[in-house]
PAZAPA-4460 file (N, C-alpha, C; in steps of 0.05 Angstrom, whole numbers, plus 32768, in hexadecimal, padded with zeros to 4 digits):
% residues 247
    n_x    n_y    n_z   ca_x   ca_y   ca_z    c_x    c_y    c_z   seq   type   mol
   8011   7FE8   8000   8000   8000   8000   8011   8019   8000     1      M     A
   8027   8019   8010   8039   8030   8011   8045   8035   7FF6     2      K     A
   804D   8020   7FE8   8059   8023   7FCE   8045   802F   7FBA     3      K     A
   802C   8027   7FBC   8018   8032   7FAA   8014   8050   7FAF     4      I     A
   8012   8057   7FC9   800E   8073   7FD1   8026   8084   7FC7     5      V     A
   803E   8079   7FCB   8056   8088   7FC3   8057   808C   7FA5     6      C     A
   8050   8077   7F96   804F   8078   7F79   803B   808D   7F70     7      L     A
   8023   808C   7F7D   800E   809F   7F75   8017   80BC   7F7A     8      T     A
   8024   80C1   7F91   802D   80DC   7F97   8043   80E5   7F84     9      L     A
   8054   80D2   7F7C   806A   80D9   7F69   805E   80E1   7F4E    10      T     A
   804B   80D1   7F45   803F   80D7   7F2B   8030   80F2   7F2C    11      L     A
   8023   80F7   7F43   8014   8111   7F46   8028   8128   7F45    12      L     A
   803F   8125   7F52   8053   813A   7F53   805E   813F   7F37    13      A     A
   8062   812A   7F28   806C   812D   7F0C   8057   813C   7EFB    14      I     A
   803E   8134   7EFE   8029   8141   7EEE   8025   815E   7EF5    15      S     A
   802B   8166   7F0E   8027   8182   7F16   8040   8193   7F12    16      L     A
   8057   8186   7F0D   8070   8195   7F0A   8070   81A4   7EEF    17      S     A
   807E   81BB   7EEE   807F   81CA   7ED5   808E   81BB   7EBF    18      P     A
   8087   81C2   7EA6   8094   81B4   7E8F   80B2   81BB   7E90    19      A     A
   80C2   81A9   7E87   80DF   81AD   7E86   80E5   81C2   7E71    20      V     A
   80F6   81D6   7E78   80FD   81EB   7E66   810C   81E0   7E4E    21      A     A
   8106   81EA   7E37   8113   81E2   7E1E   8120   81FA   7E11    22      K     A
   8134   81F5   7E01   813F   8209   7DEF   8136   8201   7DD3    23      N     A
   8126   8211   7DC6   811D   820B   7DAB   812E   821A   7D97    24      F     A
   813A   820B   7D84   814A   8218   7D6F   8138   821C   7D57    25      E     A
   8134   8235   7D50   8123   823C   7D39   8134   8245   7D22    26      L     A
   812C   823E   7D09   813B   8247   7CF1   812C   8260   7CE6    27      V     A
   813C   8273   7CDD   8130   828C   7CD2   8144   8298   7CBF    28      T     A
   813E   82B0   7CB4   814F   82BC   7CA0   8150   82DA   7CA4    29      G     A
   815C   82E7   7C90   8160   8304   7C90   8147   8312   7C84    30      E     A
   813A   8323   7C93   8123   8331   7C89   811E   834A   7C99    31      W     A
   8133   835B   7C9A   8131   8374   7CAA   811C   8386   7C9E    32      A     A
   810C   8394   7CAF   810F   8398   7CCB   8100   8384   7CDD    33      P     A
   80F5   836F   7CD1   80E6   835B   7CE1   80FA   8349   7CF1    34      Y     A
   810E   8340   7CE3   8122   832F   7CF0   813C   8330   7CE1    35      I     A
   8152   8330   7CF0   816D   8330   7CE4   8182   8329   7CF9    36      S     A
   8195   831A   7CF0   81AC   8313   7D02   81BB   832C   7D09    37      E     A
   81B9   8341   7CF9   81C8   835A   7CFD   81BA   836D   7D10    38      E     A
   81A0   8368   7D16   8191   837A   7D27   8193   8372   7D44    39      M     A
   818F   8385   7D56   8191   8380   7D72   817C   836B   7D7A    40      Q     A
   8185   8356   7D87   8174   8340   7D90   8165   8332   7D79    41      D     A
   816F   8336   7D61   8162   8329   7D49   814B   8338   7D3D    42      G     A
   8144   834F   7D48   812E   835E   7D3D   8114   8358   7D4B    43      G     A
   80FE   8367   7D45   80E5   8365   7D55   80D8   834A   7D55    44      P     A
   80D7   833B   7D3E   80C9   8321   7D3F   80D9   830D   7D4F    45      T     A
   80F3   830E   7D4E   8104   82FD   7D5F   8100   8304   7D7D    46      A     A
   80FE   831D   7D83   80F9   8326   7D9E   80DF   831B   7DA9    47      I     A
   80CA   831D   7D98   80B0   8314   7DA0   80B0   82F6   7DA6    48      I     A
   80BC   82E6   7D93   80BD   82C9   7D97   80CE   82C2   7DB0    49      V     A
   80E3   82D1   7DB5   80F4   82CC   7DCD   80E4   82D1   7DE6    50      S     A
   80D5   82E8   7DE6   80C6   82EF   7DFE   80AF   82DC   7E02    51      E     A
   80A2   82D2   7DEC   808D   82BF   7DEE   8096   82A5   7DFC    52      V     A
   80AD   829A   7DF2   80B6   8281   7DFD   80C2   8284   7E19    53      L     A
   80CD   829C   7E1E   80D7   82A2   7E39   80C0   82A2   7E4D    54      K     A
   80AA   82AE   7E45   8092   82AF   7E57   8087   8293   7E5C    55      A     A
   808B   8281   7E49   8082   8265   7E4C   8096   8253   7E5B    56      A     A
   80AD   825F   7E62   80C1   8250   7E71   80D6   8243   7E60    57      G     A
   80DA   824C   7E48   80ED   823F   7E36   8101   8254   7E2A    58      H     A
   8114   824B   7E1C   8127   825D   7E0E   8126   8256   7DF0    59      T     A
   8132   8267   7DE0   8132   8263   7DC3   814D   826D   7DB8    60      V     A
   8156   8260   7DA2   816D   8269   7D93   8165   8269   7D76    61      S     A
   8174   8279   7D66   816D   827D   7D4A   8184   8275   7D38    62      F     A
   817E   8267   7D23   8192   8260   7D0F   818A   826C   7CF4    63      K     A
   819B   827E   7CEA   8195   828D   7CD2   819E   827E   7CB9    64      Y     A
   818D   827E   7CA4   8193   8271   7C8B   8180   827B   7C75    65      M     A
   8184   8273   7C5C   8171   827C   7C47   8155   8274   7C4D    66      P     A
   8141   8285   7C46   8126   8281   7C4D   811B   8266   7C42    67      W     A
   8121   8260   7C2A   8117   8248   7C1E   8120   822F   7C2E    68      R     A
   8138   8230   7C38   8142   821A   7C48   8133   8217   7C62    69      R     A
   812D   822E   7C6F   811E   822D   7C88   8102   8220   7C83    70      T     A
   80F7   8227   7C6D   80DC   821C   7C66   80DD   81FE   7C62    71      E     A
   80F0   81F4   7C53   80F2   81D7   7C4D   80F9   81C8   7C66    72      V     A
   810C   81D2   7C76   8114   81C4   7C8E   80FD   81C1   7CA2    73      M     A
   80ED   81D6   7CA5   80D7   81D5   7CB8   80C1   81C3   7CAE    74      T     A
   80BA   81C4   7C94   80A5   81B3   7C89   80AD   8195   7C8A    75      Q     A
   80C6   8190   7C89   80CF   8174   7C89   80D6   816A   7CA6    76      K     A
   80D3   817C   7CB9   80D7   8174   7CD5   80F4   8174   7CDD    77      G     A
   8106   817F   7CCD   8122   8180   7CD4   8128   8198   7CE6    78      K     A
   8116   81AB   7CE6   8117   81C2   7CF9   80FC   81C4   7D07    79      A     A
   80FC   81CD   7D1F   80E2   81CD   7D2E   80D1   81E5   7D26    80      V     A
   80DD   81FB   7D1D   80CD   8211   7D15   80DC   8227   7D06    81      G     A
   80CD   8238   7CF8   80D8   824E   7CEA   80C5   8266   7CEB    82      T     A
   80D0   827E   7CE9   80BF   8296   7CEB   80CF   82AD   7CDF    83      F     A
   80C2   82C4   7CD9   80A6   82C8   7CD7   809C   82C2   7CBB    84      P     A
   8086   82B4   7CB9   807B   82AA   7C9F   805D   82B1   7C9D    85      W     A
   8055   82B7   7C84   8039   82B8   7C7D   8031   829B   7C76    86      T     A
   8018   8294   7C7D   800F   8279   7C78   800E   8272   7C5A    87      S     A
   8015   8259   7C53   8012   824E   7C39   8004   8233   7C3B    88      T     A
   7FFA   8228   7C25   7FED   820E   7C26   8000   81F8   7C2F    89      T     A
   8019   81FA   7C27   802D   81E6   7C2F   8032   81E7   7C4D    90      E     A
   8035   81FF   7C57   8039   8202   7C74   8021   81F7   7C84    91      F     A
   8009   81FC   7C7A   7FF2   81F4   7C88   7FEF   81D5   7C89    92      E     A
   7FFB   81C8   7C76   7FFB   81AA   7C76   800F   819F   7C8A    93      K     A
   8026   81AC   7C8D   803C   81A1   7C9C   8042   81AE   7CB7    94      T     A
   8036   81C5   7CBC   803D   81D4   7CD4   8025   81DF   7CE3    95      C     A
   802A   81E3   7CFD   8018   81F3   7D0E   801D   8210   7D09    96      F     A
   8008   8221   7D06   800C   823E   7D03   8006   824B   7D1D    97      L     A
   801A   825A   7D27   8016   8267   7D41   8003   827F   7D3F    98      S     A
   7FFA   8288   7D56   7FED   82A2   7D57   8000   82B6   7D4A    99      T     A
   7FF7   82C8   7D39   8009   82DA   7D2B   801C   82EA   7D3C   100      P     A
   8035   82EB   7D33   804A   82FB   7D41   8045   8319   7D3B   101      I     A
   803E   831F   7D22   8038   833A   7D19   802B   8338   7CFE   102      A     A
   8028   834F   7CF0   801D   834F   7CD5   802F   835D   7CC2   103      H     A
   802D   8356   7CA8   803D   8364   7C94   802B   836D   7C7E   104      Q     A
   8033   8384   7C71   8025   838F   7C5A   8036   838B   7C42   105      K     A
   802E   837A   7C2F   803E   8374   7C17   8035   8387   7C01   106      M     A
   8048   8398   7BF7   8042   83AB   7BE2   8054   83A6   7BCA   107      V     A
   8050   83B6   7BB5   8062   83B5   7B9E   8073   83CE   7B9C   108      F     A
   808C   83CA   7B98   809F   83E1   7B93   80A2   83E4   7B75   109      F     A
   80A5   83FE   7B6D   80A8   8404   7B50   80B7   841E   7B4D   110      Y     A
   80C1   8423   7B34   80CF   843C   7B2E   80BB   8451   7B25   111      M     A
   80BC   8468   7B32   80A8   847D   7B2C   80AA   8487   7B0F   112      K     A
   80C3   8489   7B05   80C6   8494   7AE9   80BD   8480   7AD4   113      D     A
   80B8   8467   7ADC   80B0   8452   7AC9   8092   844E   7ACA   114      K     A
   8086   844C   7AE2   806A   8446   7AE5   8059   845D   7AF0   115      L     A
   8066   8474   7AF6   8057   848B   7AFF   8049   8486   7B1A   116      G     A
   802F   848D   7B1B   801F   848A   7B33   8010   846E   7B32   117      D     A
   8020   8459   7B30   8015   843E   7B2D   8009   8433   7B47   118      W     A
   7FF5   8422   7B44   7FEB   8414   7B5B   7FE2   83F8   7B53   119      D     A
   7FE3   83E6   7B66   7FDC   83CA   7B61   7FBE   83C6   7B5F   120      Y     A
   7FB4   83B8   7B4A   7F98   83B3   7B46   7F90   8396   7B45   121      T     A
   7FA4   8384   7B41   7F9D   8367   7B40   7FB1   8357   7B30   122      G     A
   7FAC   833D   7B30   7FBF   832B   7B22   7FC0   832F   7B04   123      Y     A
   7FA9   8336   7AF8   7FA9   833A   7ADB   7FBC   8350   7AD3   124      E     A
   7FBD   8365   7AE3   7FCF   837B   7ADF   7FEC   8372   7ADF   125      Q     A
   7FF3   8360   7AF3   800E   8356   7AF6   8018   8345   7ADE   126      L     A
   8005   8338   7AD1   800C   8327   7ABA   8018   8337   7AA3   127      K     A
   8013   8351   7AA3   801D   8362   7A8E   8038   8370   7A95   128      K     A
   8041   836A   7AAE   8059   8377   7AB7   8070   8363   7ABD   129      L     A
   8088   836D   7ABF   809F   835D   7AC7   80A0   835E   7AE6   130      K     A
   809A   8348   7AF2   8097   8347   7B0F   80AF   8338   7B1B   131      V     A
   80BC   8344   7B2F   80D2   8337   7B3D   80C9   8327   7B55   132      G     A
   80DB   8318   7B61   80D4   8309   7B79   80EB   82F8   7B82   133      G     A
   80E8   82EC   7B99   80FD   82DB   7BA5   80F1   82C1   7BB0   134      S     A
   8101   82AC   7BAD   80F9   8292   7BB9   80F5   8295   7BD7   135      D     A
   80E2   8285   7BE1   80DD   8285   7BFE   80C7   8299   7C07   136      G     A
   80BD   82A9   7BF4   80A7   82BC   7BFB   808C   82AF   7BF5   137      Y     A
   8078   82B6   7C06   805E   82AA   7C03   804F   82B3   7BEA   138      T     A
   8057   82C9   7BDE   804A   82D2   7BC6   8050   82C0   7BAE   139      Y     A
   8065   82B0   7BB0   806C   829D   7B9A   8055   828B   7B94   140      I     A
   8048   8280   7BA9   8031   826F   7BA6   8019   827E   7B9A   141      E     A
   8015   8296   7BA4   7FFF   82A6   7B9A   8001   82AC   7B7C   142      L     A
   8019   82B5   7B74   801E   82BB   7B58   801C   82A2   7B46   143      F     A
   8026   828C   7B4F   8025   8274   7B40   8008   826B   7B3B   144      K     A
   7FF7   826D   7B50   7FDB   8266   7B4D   7FCC   8279   7B3B   145      N     A
   7FD5   8292   7B3A   7FC7   82A6   7B2A   7FD2   82A8   7B0E   146      A     A
   7FE7   8299   7B07   7FF3   829A   7AED   8005   82B2   7AE8   147      G     A
   8010   82BE   7AFD   8022   82D4   7AFB   803E   82CA   7AFA   148      V     A
   804D   82D2   7AE5   8069   82CA   7AE2   807B   82DD   7AF0   149      T     A
   808E   82D3   7AFF   80A1   82E5   7B0D   80BE   82DD   7B06   150      I     A
   80CF   82F1   7B08   80EC   82ED   7B04   80F8   82EC   7B20   151      E     A
   8102   82D4   7B27   810C   82D0   7B42   8129   82DA   7B45   152      K     A
   812F   82E2   7B5E   814A   82EB   7B65   8150   82DE   7B81   153      A     A
   8169   82DE   7B88   8170   82D1   7BA2   8164   82DF   7BBA   154      P     A
   8160   82F9   7BB9   8155   8308   7BD0   8148   8322   7BC6   155      D     A
   813C   8330   7BD9   812D   8349   7BD1   813F   835F   7BC8   156      N     A
   8158   8361   7BD2   816B   8375   7BC9   8171   8372   7BAC   157      L     A
   8176   8359   7BA3   817C   8354   7B87   8164   835C   7B75   158      S     A
   814C   8356   7B7E   8134   835E   7B6E   8131   837C   7B6D   159      S     A
   8136   838A   7B83   8133   83A7   7B83   8148   83B4   7B72   160      L     A
   8160   83A8   7B71   8175   83B3   7B5F   816D   83AF   7B42   161      K     A
   8161   8398   7B3B   8157   8394   7B20   8142   83A9   7B19   162      K     A
   8131   83AF   7B2D   811C   83C3   7B29   8128   83DE   7B22   163      L     A
   813C   83E6   7B31   8148   8400   7B2D   8156   8402   7B12   164      V     A
   8161   83EB   7B09   816F   83EA   7AEF   815D   83E5   7AD7   165      H     A
   8143   83E5   7ADC   812F   83E3   7AC7   8129   83C7   7ABD   166      G     A
   8133   83B3   7ACA   812F   8397   7AC1   8115   838B   7ACB   167      R     A
   8108   8399   7ADF   80EE   8391   7AE9   80DC   83A9   7AEB   168      L     A
   80C2   83A3   7AEC   80AE   83B9   7AEE   80A5   83BC   7B0B   169      D     A
   80A0   83A6   7B19   8097   83A7   7B35   80A4   8391   7B45   170      V     A
   80A8   8396   7B5F   80B3   8382   7B71   80A2   8381   7B8A   171      V     A
   8096   836A   7B91   8086   8369   7BAA   8099   8365   7BC2   172      P     A
   8093   8374   7BD7   80A2   8371   7BF0   8092   837E   7C07   173      E     A
   8097   8374   7C1F   808B   8380   7C37   8092   839E   7C37   174      S     A
   807F   83AF   7C3D   8084   83CB   7C3C   809B   83D3   7C4E   175      Q     A
   809B   83C9   7C67   80B1   83CF   7C79   80CC   83C5   7C70   176      L     A
   80CC   83AD   7C66   80E5   83A0   7C5D   80F0   83AE   7C44   177      V     A
   80DE   83B4   7C31   80E7   83C1   7C18   80F4   83DC   7C1D   178      G     A
   80E7   83ED   7C2C   80F2   8407   7C31   810B   8406   7C43   179      W     A
   810C   83F3   7C55   8124   83EF   7C65   813C   83E7   7C53   180      Q     A
   8137   83D5   7C41   814D   83CC   7C2E   8156   83E3   7C1D   181      T     A
   8143   83F2   7C13   814A   8409   7C01   815A   841E   7C10   182      I     A
   8151   8425   7C28   815F   843A   7C37   817B   8433   7C40   183      R     A
   817E   8419   7C46   8198   8411   7C51   81AC   8407   7C3C   184      T     A
   81A1   83FE   7C25   81B3   83F2   7C11   81B1   83FE   7BF5   185      Q     A
   819C   840F   7BF1   8198   841B   7BD6   8190   8438   7BDA   186      M     A
   819C   8447   7BEC   8193   8461   7BF3   8191   8474   7BDB   187      A     A
   81A3   8472   7BC8   81A3   8483   7BB1   818A   8481   7BA0   188      D     A
   817C   846A   7BA2   8165   8465   7B92   814A   846A   7BA0   189      A     A
   814C   8471   7BBA   8134   8474   7BCA   8120   8488   7BBE   190      E     A
   8129   849F   7BB5   8117   84B3   7BAB   810A   84AB   7B90   191      S     A
   8116   8497   7B83   810B   848F   7B69   80F6   8478   7B6B   192      K     A
   80F4   846D   7B83   80E2   8456   7B87   80C9   845E   7B96   193      L     A
   80B4   844E   7B91   809B   8451   7B9F   808F   8436   7BA5   194      A     A
   807C   8435   7BB7   806E   841C   7BBC   8050   841F   7BB8   195      S     A
   8043   840A   7BB0   8026   840B   7BAA   8016   8412   7BC3   196      S     A
   8000   8421   7BBE   7FEE   8428   7BD4   7FDE   840F   7BDC   197      K     A
   7FD7   83FF   7BC8   7FC7   83E7   7BCC   7FDA   83D0   7BD0   198      T     A
   7FD7   83C1   7BE6   7FEA   83AB   7BEB   7FE1   8392   7BDC   199      P     A
   7FF5   8380   7BD7   7FEE   8366   7BCD   7FDF   8357   7BE2   200      L     A
   7FE7   8359   7BFB   7FD8   834F   7C12   7FE2   835B   7C2C   201      F     A
   7FD2   8359   7C41   7FDA   835E   7C5C   7FD4   8345   7C6B   202      V     A
   7FE9   8338   7C75   7FE6   831E   7C81   7FF6   831B   7C9B   203      K     A
   7FED   8308   7CAC   7FFC   8303   7CC5   8015   82F4   7CC0   204      P     A
   8028   82F8   7CD2   8042   82EA   7CD1   8042   82D6   7CE9   205      L     A
   8047   82BD   7CE3   8046   82A8   7CF7   8061   829B   7CFD   206      H     A
   8062   828D   7D13   8076   8279   7D18   806A   825F   7D0D   207      L     A
   8079   8252   7CFB   8070   8239   7CEF   807E   8223   7CFF   208      M     A
   806F   8210   7D0A   807A   81FB   7D1B   8075   81E0   7D0E   209      V     A
   808A   81D1   7D0B   8088   81B7   7CFD   8077   81A3   7D0C   210      S     A
   8063   8197   7CFF   8052   8183   7D0B   8061   8169   7D0E   211      K     A
   8076   8164   7CFE   8085   814B   7CFF   809E   814B   7D10   212      S     A
   80A6   8163   7D19   80BD   8164   7D2B   80B6   815B   7D47   213      H     A
   80C7   814C   7D55   80C1   8142   7D70   80B9   8158   7D84   214      P     A
   80C4   8170   7D80   80BE   8186   7D93   80A9   8199   7D89   215      D     A
   809C   8192   7D72   8089   81A4   7D66   8071   81AB   7D77   216      G     A
   8065   8197   7D83   804E   819C   7D94   8055   81AC   7DAC   217      Q     A
   806C   81A5   7DB8   8075   81B4   7DD0   807A   81D1   7DC9   218      A     A
   8085   81D7   7DB2   808B   81F2   7DAA   8071   8202   7DA6   219      L     A
   805E   81F7   7D97   8046   8207   7D91   8036   820B   7DAB   220      I     A
   8036   81F7   7DBD   8028   81FB   7DD6   8035   8211   7DE7   221      D     A
   8050   8210   7DE8   805F   8224   7DF7   805A   8240   7DEB   222      A     A
   805B   8242   7DD1   8057   825C   7DC4   803B   8268   7DCA   223      Y     A
   8027   8258   7DC7   800C   8262   7DCC   8008   826A   7DEA   224      E     A
   8014   825B   7DFC   8012   8262   7E18   8021   827C   7E1E   225      K     A
   803A   827E   7E13   804A   8296   7E18   803F   82AF   7E0A   226      G     A
   8033   82AB   7DF3   8028   82C2   7DE5   8011   82CF   7DF5   227      F     A
   8000   82BF   7E00   7FEA   82CA   7E10   7FF5   82D9   7E28   228      E     A
   800C   82D0   7E33   8018   82DD   7E4A   8022   82F9   7E43   229      I     A
   8032   82FB   7E2D   803E   8314   7E26   802A   8328   7E1A   230      I     A
   8015   831D   7E0F   7FFF   832E   7E05   7FF0   833A   7E1D   231      K     A
   7FEC   832A   7E31   7FDD   8333   7E48   7FEC   8346   7E5A   232      G     A
   8007   8343   7E5B   8016   8355   7E6D   8021   836E   7E5F   233      N     A
   801B   8372   7E45   8023   838A   7E37   803E   8389   7E29   234      G     A
   804D   8373   7E2C   8068   8371   7E20   8065   8370   7E01   235      V     A
   8051   8362   7DF7   804D   835F   7DDA   8048   837A   7DCD   236      Y     A
   8035   8389   7DD9   802E   83A3   7DCE   8045   83B6   7DCF   237      A     A
   8055   83B5   7DE3   806D   83C6   7DE6   8081   83C1   7DD0   238      K     A
   8086   83A7   7DCA   8099   83A0   7DB4   808F   83AA   7D99   239      I     A
   8076   83A6   7D93   806A   83AF   7D7A   806D   83CD   7D77   240      L     A
   8067   83DC   7D8C   8068   83F9   7D8C   8085   8403   7D88   241      A     A
   8098   83F6   7D95   80B4   83FE   7D93   80BF   83FB   7D77   242      E     A
   80B4   83E7   7D68   80BF   83E1   7D4D   80AD   83E8   7D36   243      H     A
   8097   83F5   7D3B   8085   83FE   7D26   8076   83E7   7D18   244      G     A
   8071   83D1   7D26   8062   83BB   7D1B   8045   83BC   7D23   245      L     A
   8034   83AE   7D14   8018   83AD   7D1A   8010   8392   7D24   246      S     A
   7FFC   8391   7D36   7FF3   8378   7D41   7FE1   836A   7D2D   247      E     A
***
């Protein structure tokens, strides 16, 4: 009887004890001002994810690599998660989508002397233009489904340079990211460029968590728990305000 009581008490103690703290290694890439290895603490989305997991009793580390690689690794379960991403049909099949970290406004950049006061009106309009783009972006799937042909480049900077040199008509990019890239790496061209008033989309940015990774369920559970905590105590709103992001 004593052994049974002791065993029962031990199991009860285990069930009531807090979860063991984990360090989750997430894969991500360069996309300033949302995230960058060169920014303090990785930039605002990295800060949010760090604070979320800290609130849930865990730690996180980041491994930077090309975006397409982060996508493939997470979908195949070789990495537990990647962020910040807009949802795609492939991600929805293979990953848990977290409560949004923030939102992004995807617009089109163009040369004012070439297109004047241009604005985006729809996919049919794009079919008549030379459209740039980069692998790993969610608009790739949208354009493919709509029959819009794009000229791919390794990154957004390469596409924007092609735009300035007249080899492209429009380049889709997050409004914040596009202007950040132009101001820091193409300052001489800033006055010659404009962005569309009408966005391609405004969508949430998620942490994508692999359903097939052994730590996937633990990560998404921890994220959702921690997110509620930092949203409730004001930490989340403070980070967004400090970095000019929208909820």
